[in-house]
Structures are given as C-alpha cells and as structure tokens.
N, C-alpha and C positions, 0 to 999 in steps of 0.2 A: 581637244584644245589644251595648250600649254600655257603656263604663266611665265613670263620673261621679265626679270628685273635686273638692276645693276648696270654695269658698263656694257656698251654695245661694241662687241669685238668678236672676231672669229675665235672659236674655242679650239685649242689644240688638242689632239688626241692624247689621252691620258693613259699611263700605264695602270695596271690593275690595282696594285698595292705597293706601298713603301713598307719594307720590313726592316725593323731596327734590331740589330744584334749586339752592338757595342754598348756596354753598360754606361759609358759616358754620355752617349746619345740618349739612352733611356732616361738617365738621370736629368738630362736637360729638359725633359718633358714634364718633370714633376711639379714645376711652379704652377700654381692655380691660374695665374694670368695667361701663361702659355697654353694651358689646357683649354681655356675659354676661347682663345684665338684659333687653336687647332679645330676645336669643335665647329666653329663657324666656317672655317675655310674648307674643312673636309665635308661640310654639307653642300658645297658647291658654290659658296659666295666668293666674290673677289673684292677684297677690301684694301683700302689705303691704311697707312700707318695711323693716320688721324682717326679713322673709323675703328681700327683695332684698339686704340687708346681708349676710346669711349666705351667699347665693350668691356675691356679689362679693368677700367676705372683707374688708369695710370696716366702719367703725363706722357706727351708724345715722345720725349727723349728717352724715358724709361722703356716705353714700348718699342722704340726702334732698337734698343739693345736686345730685347727679347726676340724680336723678329730676325735680327742678324744671327743670333745664336741658333735659332730653329733652322735658318737658312743654311748654316754651315754644316748641319748634319743631314741636309737634304729633305727635311720634314716639310718645308714650304719653299716657294720660289717666287721670283718676280713674275708678274703677268705683263701683258702688253700695255703700252702707255695708255692712261686714262683719256677719256673723250676730250677733256679740256687741256691735256698735255702738261698739267702742273705737277702731279704726283703719281708716280708709278706704283700701281697697287701690287698686292700679294695674293697668291693662290696656292692651293694644294696641287702637288705635281702628280697625284694618283687619286684613285676613287676611295681607297681606304688605307689606314695606317695600322700595321700589325707590330706588336711588341714581342719579340722572341723571348723565349725562356732563357734566363741566365742563372748559372749556378753560383756566381760570385755574390759576396755580401752586398757590394755596391748595386748590382743589378736587382737583387731581391728587395733592397730598400727602395730603389727607384720604382719598382713595380707596385710595391705596397703604397707608396705615395700616390701613384697614378690611380689605383683602385679607390683610395680614400677620396680623391678629388672627383672621380667619376660618380661614385655613390652620392657624394654631397650635391653634385650638380643635378642628378636625377631627382633627388629629394626636393631641391629648389623647384624643379620643373613640375613636380607633383603639386607643390604648394601654389604654383602660379595658375593651375587649372581652375576655371570657375567651378562653383558647386553644381551647376546644372549643365556641365559639359556633356554633350550627347554621346561622346566617345568614351566616357569614363568607365563603362562596363567592359571596354576592351583592354584596359590596362591589366597586365598580368605579372606576377612575380613567382618564379619557381626556384626552389632551392632543394638540393638533394645530394647524396653521396652514393658512389658505386664502387664495388670491388673490381678493379680492372688491371690487366697486365699493362706493361709499359707500351707495348705495341698497340693495345686497344685504347689507351689513353692518347696516344699520338694520333690514331685514327679519329677519335672523338673530336679532337681540336680541328682536324681538317674537315670533318663532316660539318661541324657547326659553322665554320667559316664559309664553306661551300654554300650552305643554306642561306646565310645572310647575303652572300653574292647574288643568289638567284633573285632576291627582292630589291636589289639595287636598281635595276632596269635602266641604268645610265642616267637616272633623274638627279636633279640638283635643286638647290635653292632658286636658281634662276630658270630652270626648265623642268616642269612637272605638270601633270594633269590638273585642271582647275579644282577638281574635287578631292585632291590629295592634300594630306598635311604631313608634317614631319613626325616621325615616330622614332623615339630614342630607345637604344638597346644598350646593355652592358653585359659583355660575355667574359667569363673567366672560367678557366679550367685549372684547378689547384690541387696538386698531390697533397694528401693529408697523412698524418702519422709518420712513422719511420719507414724507410725503404726496406724491401725484403732482402734477406740474405741471398747471395748469388747462388743460383741453382747449380752452376758448374763447379 
C-alpha cells in the first residue's frame, strides 16, 4: 500500500539526477532558505511558492526570488497547474541533486556553505525526534579517513552514489509504502592534506 498526498496530477518521468558543475550554480544553493526548499522538493513534494515561503520562514515575494534563481540553474522547475488552478507549483526535475567538485575558490566556498547547512539541518532533525522514537537505535554516524589514489577516490564517490540510488526505489513524499518514513543522509567525500607530487 502506498501513501499519496499533495496535488492530484500525472507524474512526469524524471531524470535520474541533476548534476551542477558551474560554481555560480553551486553558490546559488548555499542560502539556507534555498536548501530547505530543495530538501522538500527533492523528497518528492510538489509545493506552491506560498507553501515554500512557510517552510523557509520568508515572505512570498522573497521566496519567489529564490525560486526563480533555483529555476534559472535547472535545480527546480514548474509542475503542472494545481487542482484549483490558482497557483502553479514547483517540483524537482530529477530524483537527486549532485554537486560536482570544483577546484575554484568560489566553488569551494559554496560547497563549504552547503555542507554547513546540511549538517545544521541534520542536527535540527535529530533534535526534533521524540525521546522514545522506536527507530532511534537505527540512527548512525560514521566518520573516517582513508589513504586512496585519485582513481580510488573517484570510484568511492561513484560507489556511494550508486548505493544510495539503490535505496531510492522511486519513492517520494507522495508515493511510498505506508510503513516507510523519511531517512536523511549526508554524503561527503573530501580530499585531506596536500596533494601528492606527480609521479611522472
């Protein structure tokens, strides 16, 4: 059995992921309000600008500015007209959003801001869990470092992304088994220290 919420509309086939490589696009994601909106839309929700404003704690006019900015970079898109025909909602154009590594200072600063926002949001979600949550024993945090070659590091990123894709199952906020709940993840692969001297 599935749970269906939100607007009743045919769901268009989504591409697998949106990959951002332009540092300007990555920088556009760094605002906490935009991160909150992206989180909800990429969970499968379809929201109007008014609903996004409530989530982000902003005025509708300020939220519309953020939505247009995200749309310009292809991070979000307009969905079909809402049931009442008054306000056309927004949705994610893909199942996941991938931030490509950028060697520029701007790209690095943008990634840092996104990591900080993501960590803060996860901490908020931990705080929102009730003390007697029956799933609390399933929460996990793993941190480590490895000595890897460039090729191995690249493969690690691909393997982790593929693993997460295996568990998406095409499910969303509006279409999932009745006994399922949303599970948050934060994936980061970060090279540490100085790069090795060229072997050649």
